[in-house]
C-alpha positions in Angstrom: 12.1 -85.0 -7.5 9.8 -87.7 -8.7 9.1 -90.5 -6.1 10.3 -94.0 -6.8 7.9 -96.7 -7.8 8.3 -99.8 -5.7 9.4 -102.8 -7.8 8.3 -106.4 -7.1 11.2 -107.6 -9.3 14.2 -109.0 -7.4 17.4 -107.2 -8.0 20.9 -108.8 -8.3 23.7 -109.3 -5.8 27.4 -109.5 -6.4 29.6 -110.4 -3.4 33.3 -109.7 -3.6 35.6 -111.5 -1.2 38.8 -109.6 -0.6 40.4 -106.4 0.5 38.0 -103.5 -0.2 40.6 -100.9 -1.0 42.1 -103.0 -3.7 38.7 -103.9 -5.1 37.5 -100.3 -5.1 40.6 -99.1 -7.0 39.5 -101.3 -9.9 36.0 -99.9 -10.1 35.0 -97.2 -12.7 34.1 -93.6 -11.7 30.4 -93.0 -11.2 29.5 -96.7 -10.9 26.9 -96.4 -8.1 23.8 -94.5 -7.2 23.9 -95.1 -3.5 26.8 -96.1 -1.2 26.3 -97.1 2.5 29.1 -98.3 4.7 29.2 -99.5 8.3 32.9 -99.7 9.0 34.5 -100.9 12.2 33.9 -98.3 14.9 37.4 -98.4 16.3 36.1 -99.5 19.7 39.6 -100.8 20.7 38.4 -104.4 21.3 37.2 -107.4 19.5 33.5 -107.5 18.3 32.0 -110.9 19.1 28.6 -112.6 18.7 27.9 -116.1 19.9 24.9 -118.1 18.8 23.3 -120.4 21.3 20.3 -122.7 21.5 18.3 -123.3 24.7 16.1 -126.2 25.6 14.1 -127.2 28.6 16.2 -129.3 31.1 15.6 -129.6 34.8 19.4 -129.8 35.3 20.1 -126.9 33.0 22.6 -124.1 33.4 20.2 -121.1 33.3 16.7 -120.1 34.6 14.2 -118.6 32.2 10.6 -117.4 32.2 8.4 -118.8 35.0 11.4 -120.2 36.8 11.9 -123.0 34.2 15.4 -124.5 33.8 17.1 -124.5 30.4 20.3 -126.0 29.1 22.5 -123.8 26.8 24.2 -125.3 23.7 26.8 -123.0 22.0 26.3 -123.2 18.2 28.9 -120.8 16.8 31.0 -117.7 17.5 32.1 -115.0 15.1 34.5 -112.1 15.9 36.7 -109.5 14.3 39.3 -107.1 15.7 38.1 -103.5 15.9 41.3 -101.6 16.8 43.4 -99.3 14.5 46.6 -97.4 15.2 45.4 -94.6 12.8 41.8 -95.0 12.1 41.4 -91.9 9.9 44.3 -92.9 7.7 42.5 -96.3 7.3 39.2 -94.6 6.5 40.3 -91.7 4.2 41.2 -93.5 1.0 38.0 -95.5 1.2 35.9 -92.3 1.6 37.8 -90.7 -1.4 36.8 -93.7 -3.5 33.2 -93.4 -2.3 33.1 -89.9 -3.7 34.7 -91.0 -7.0 32.4 -93.9 -7.4 29.1 -92.0 -6.9 26.9 -91.0 -9.8 26.2 -87.2 -10.0 22.8 -87.7 -8.2 24.2 -90.2 -5.8 24.1 -90.3 -2.0 26.6 -91.6 0.5 26.0 -92.8 4.0 28.7 -93.4 6.7 27.5 -95.3 9.8 29.6 -94.7 12.9 29.2 -93.9 16.6 30.4 -91.2 19.0 34.1 -92.3 19.0 35.0 -91.2 15.5 32.0 -89.5 13.9 33.2 -85.9 14.5 36.6 -86.6 13.0 34.9 -88.3 10.0 32.6 -85.4 9.4 35.5 -83.0 9.1 37.1 -85.4 6.6 34.0 -85.8 4.6 33.5 -82.0 4.5 37.0 -81.9 2.8 36.2 -84.7 0.4 32.7 -84.0 -0.6 32.5 -80.3 0.3 30.6 -78.7 3.2 27.7 -77.8 0.9 27.2 -81.5 0.1 26.4 -82.5 3.7 22.7 -83.4 3.8 22.0 -84.9 7.3 23.4 -86.4 10.4 20.9 -89.1 11.3 20.7 -90.3 14.8 19.7 -93.9 15.1 18.5 -94.4 18.7 17.7 -97.6 20.4 16.8 -98.7 24.0 18.4 -102.0 24.7 21.3 -103.4 26.7 23.2 -102.4 29.8 23.0 -99.1 31.7 26.0 -97.2 32.9 26.2 -95.9 36.5 29.0 -93.5 35.7 27.6 -91.5 32.8 24.5 -91.1 30.5 24.2 -94.5 28.8 25.1 -94.4 25.1 22.1 -95.6 23.1 22.6 -94.2 19.6 24.7 -94.4 16.4 25.4 -91.6 14.0 24.8 -91.9 10.2 26.3 -89.1 8.1 24.7 -88.4 4.7 26.5 -86.6 1.9 25.4 -86.1 -1.7 27.6 -85.7 -4.8 25.6 -82.7 -6.0 23.8 -80.6 -3.4 21.3 -79.3 -6.0 20.4 -82.6 -7.6 20.3 -85.8 -5.6 17.9 -88.7 -5.1 15.3 -88.2 -2.4 11.9 -89.8 -2.8 9.8 -88.2 -0.2 6.8 -90.2 -1.0 8.7 -93.4 -0.2 9.1 -92.5 3.4 7.4 -94.8 5.9 5.0 -93.2 8.4 5.5 -93.3 12.2 3.0 -92.6 15.0 2.6 -89.2 16.5 3.8 -89.0 20.1 0.7 -87.0 21.0 -2.0 -88.1 18.5 -4.7 -86.2 20.4 -3.1 -82.9 19.4 -3.2 -83.4 15.7 -6.7 -84.8 15.1 -7.9 -88.3 14.0 -7.0 -88.0 10.3 -3.4 -87.0 10.9 -3.1 -89.5 13.7 -4.3 -92.3 11.5 -1.9 -91.3 8.7 1.1 -90.8 10.9 4.0 -88.5 10.3 7.2 -88.7 8.3 10.4 -89.4 10.2 12.9 -86.7 11.2 16.7 -87.1 11.5 16.2 -89.0 14.7 15.2 -92.6 14.0 13.9 -94.8 16.9 14.4 -98.5 15.9 15.2 -101.5 18.0 18.5 -103.4 17.5 18.4 -106.8 15.9 17.0 -109.1 18.5 19.4 -111.8 19.8 16.9 -114.6 19.0 14.9 -112.9 16.3 14.3 -114.2 12.8 16.4 -111.4 11.3 19.6 -112.4 13.3 22.3 -113.9 11.2 24.8 -114.4 14.0 27.3 -111.9 12.5 28.7 -109.3 15.0 27.4 -105.7 14.7 24.5 -106.6 12.4 22.3 -103.6 11.7 18.5 -103.7 11.5 16.9 -104.2 8.1 14.4 -101.5 9.0 17.1 -98.8 9.1 18.5 -99.9 5.7 15.0 -100.2 4.1 14.4 -96.6 4.9 17.7 -95.4 3.3 17.3 -97.6 0.2 13.7 -96.7 -0.5 14.2 -92.9 -0.2 17.7 -92.5 -1.7 17.6 -94.9 -4.6 15.3 -95.9 -7.5 14.4 -99.3 -9.0 17.4 -100.5 -11.2 19.9 -98.4 -9.3 23.3 -99.8 -8.3 24.1 -99.9 -4.6 27.5 -100.5 -2.9 28.5 -101.6 0.6 32.2 -102.3 1.0 32.0 -103.2 4.7 29.1 -105.6 4.0 29.2 -107.8 7.1 25.9 -109.7 7.2 24.7 -108.1 3.9 21.8 -106.0 5.3 22.1 -103.5 2.4 21.9 -106.4 -0.1 18.7 -107.7 1.4 17.1 -104.2 1.6 18.1 -103.4 -2.0 17.7 -106.7 -3.9 14.2 -107.5 -2.8 12.9 -104.2 -4.3 14.8 -104.3 -7.6 18.2 -102.7 -6.8 21.5 -104.2 -8.0 23.8 -104.5 -5.0 27.6 -104.9 -4.8 28.8 -106.1 -1.5 32.5 -106.4 -0.4 34.0 -108.1 2.7 37.3 -109.7 3.5 36.0 -112.0 6.3 35.1 -115.6 5.2 32.4 -115.7 7.9 30.7 -112.7 6.3 30.8 -114.2 2.9 29.2 -117.4 4.2 26.5 -115.4 6.0 25.7 -113.3 3.0 25.5 -116.3 0.6 22.9 -117.9 2.9 20.9 -114.8 3.7 20.8 -113.5 0.1 20.1 -116.9 -1.6 16.7 -115.5 -2.8 18.7 -113.3 -5.2 21.1 -116.0 -6.4 24.2 -114.0 -5.5 27.4 -114.2 -7.5 30.5 -114.5 -5.4 33.8 -113.1 -6.8 37.1 -113.9 -5.1 39.9 -111.4 -5.3 42.8 -112.7 -7.4 46.0 -113.4 -5.5 48.9 -111.1 -6.3 52.5 -112.2 -6.3 54.6 -110.3 -3.8 
């Protein structure tokens, strides 16, 4: 397969506000070259992120670096419910649409965690076929609390399936390089070049006060989506994320010449994406109301 050529041209972004299942039903077969979704993980509780601002104040409510006192101001809070009576029944029709909507050479990524990923893989084997399974990527991170009752969970699972196991987009030359863990064993030349990633990706989460942070709950790092987009799509391709959240796929795709379609039913997500993706002049489409 020929490697992609990075494009400096900005792609386009279409944001759809509404129920993703209804919107997917109206889309034509084979409309997309790459689909990535990061659905709710069925954690059984609300996912919440609160943005705060801190400033030096000797009468503040928290102590920071060097023993300095800071006052905390709450700016905003966003949340969504992450609990389903039958999670697989919720997920299955959306996965079936994903298979239908892919181009013949297309790739599909499902981002979950340990709670449901094994059930989802069996379901995807049924929908795509077991021969269409390409990888289970482990995104590992080292941040947050530590359990004293079990091994602390510090990874997500990303399942990758292809429409046609003999012909699919995979631009090996577009892989980023990572350092060798033991550079002294491979020689100076290889150590300087670095190695290509495996199916275990070490990447930090989005920092609470980092520039990348949008304030939307469960936001995924741009670095993870950059890697997927560059290797599994080409300039001019159409990308879809129908649990778009903060719009990370849109940013990863549009800035290197991909055309991205993002769907979400939460007003907070739409507002975050409009602001984050302003560089691509996103078009926002509201789902027509139906008479019941």
